[in-house]
C-alpha positions in Angstrom: 46.2 -60.0 162.0 45.2 -62.8 159.6 46.0 -62.7 156.0 44.6 -65.0 153.3 46.4 -65.4 150.0 44.0 -66.0 147.2 45.9 -68.9 145.7 46.1 -70.6 149.1 42.5 -69.9 150.3 39.9 -72.6 150.9 37.9 -73.2 147.7 34.6 -74.9 147.1 32.8 -75.6 143.8 29.1 -76.2 144.6 28.4 -76.9 140.9 30.7 -77.1 137.8 32.1 -73.7 136.9 30.7 -72.0 140.1 33.7 -71.5 142.3 33.7 -69.9 145.7 36.8 -68.8 147.6 36.8 -68.0 151.3 38.7 -64.8 152.0 39.7 -63.3 155.4 36.8 -63.0 157.8 35.5 -64.2 161.2 32.4 -65.6 162.8 31.0 -62.0 162.8 31.5 -61.5 159.0 32.9 -63.3 156.1 33.9 -62.6 152.5 33.5 -65.1 149.6 34.9 -64.4 146.1 33.0 -66.3 143.5 32.9 -66.8 139.7 30.0 -68.1 137.6 29.9 -69.2 134.0 27.4 -67.6 131.6 23.8 -68.8 132.3 24.6 -70.2 135.7 22.2 -69.5 138.6 22.4 -70.5 142.2 19.3 -72.2 143.5 16.7 -70.1 145.2 17.8 -70.1 148.8 17.9 -68.1 152.0 20.1 -68.0 155.1 20.3 -66.3 158.5 23.1 -64.0 157.3 22.6 -60.6 155.9 24.4 -60.4 152.6 25.9 -57.8 150.3 26.7 -59.0 146.8 29.2 -56.9 144.9 29.8 -57.5 141.1 33.4 -57.3 140.2 33.3 -58.4 136.5 30.6 -59.2 134.1 26.9 -59.2 134.9 25.0 -60.6 137.8 21.2 -60.6 138.2 19.8 -61.1 141.8 16.2 -62.2 141.9 14.0 -62.6 145.0 11.1 -65.0 145.5 8.8 -62.0 145.3 9.8 -61.3 141.7 12.1 -58.4 142.4 15.3 -58.3 140.4 18.3 -56.1 139.9 21.1 -56.5 137.3 24.5 -55.6 138.6 27.5 -54.5 136.5 31.1 -54.0 137.7 31.2 -52.2 141.1 27.4 -52.4 141.6 26.1 -54.0 144.7 22.9 -55.2 146.4 21.9 -55.8 150.0 19.8 -58.8 151.0 18.2 -59.0 154.4 18.6 -62.1 156.6 16.2 -64.9 155.5 15.3 -63.2 152.2 14.9 -65.9 149.6 17.0 -65.1 146.5 19.1 -66.5 143.7 22.1 -65.0 141.8 22.5 -65.6 138.1 25.1 -64.7 135.5 22.9 -63.2 132.8 25.8 -62.1 130.7 27.7 -63.7 127.9 31.0 -63.9 129.8 32.2 -65.2 133.1 31.0 -63.1 136.0 33.0 -62.5 139.2 31.6 -61.2 142.5 32.3 -60.8 146.2 29.7 -61.8 148.8 29.9 -60.4 152.3 27.9 -62.2 155.1 27.1 -61.1 158.6 27.3 -63.1 160.8 30.1 -65.0 159.0 29.6 -68.4 157.5 31.6 -71.3 156.1 31.1 -73.5 153.1 29.0 -75.8 155.4 26.0 -73.7 154.2 26.3 -75.5 150.8 28.0 -78.8 151.8 25.4 -79.6 154.5 22.4 -78.3 152.6 19.4 -80.6 152.2 17.8 -80.5 148.7 
């Protein structure tokens, strides 16, 4: 068994106000808690991992490069296929909080080793 205490977990801030926290996981799947300030959007990106994005607080809008979009409220989720280009934006007026699940698992290297 491996437990991860939230206040002791590895944390990364790809941009000001966009914080990600690595929760318990493995190389087969991983969980990342995140928060975004109002108006923040991740860049359009894709990855080899399948992803489920679960909104815990506030509002998140997930947009694909094909123009599809869905707005999530608390406890709503969306599934993204591997290599599906997308971005996640806080379209609400308050902080949003979510949980991303990735399979296979990944580390923060996805953002830190990223080429612009």
